[in-house]
C-alpha angles and dihedrals in degrees: 000000000000125000124181125204119196112173131161117247140045111313091345094126090050092049092050091049092049091048091052092049093050092048090054097048100260129133126203141198130242129284117261106184109282096337122120120270117225120235127203132182110241118345117024108228103161130096109285096233128051092228089064096052125108122212089263092053090052090053091051094058117105090211148330139250111214138179139157087221118018090182100059108355137083120283122218124203115202113188109196100175108034 
C-alpha cells in the first residue's frame, strides 16, 4: 500500500504522514537527513535511524516513509507488510 502526503508548510507533509501512521497502529523511526524512515506495526524495535540499520533490520521493517525533502516536500508511505 502506498500513501502520499503533500501539504503546504514546513514539515507539514511529514506531520500528516506521522499522524496517519499513529492512527493506524504503526510506529516509526527518526529522521536522518533524506534517508528512509522504517515503519513497524505495533511496537518499534529497530534502530531509530536508517544509517544504523543492518540488512536484517531493513528486512524486518513493515514499510518505509520516504521523501526527497522531508522539510518541504511530499512524503510517501510504503507499507510492505500490512
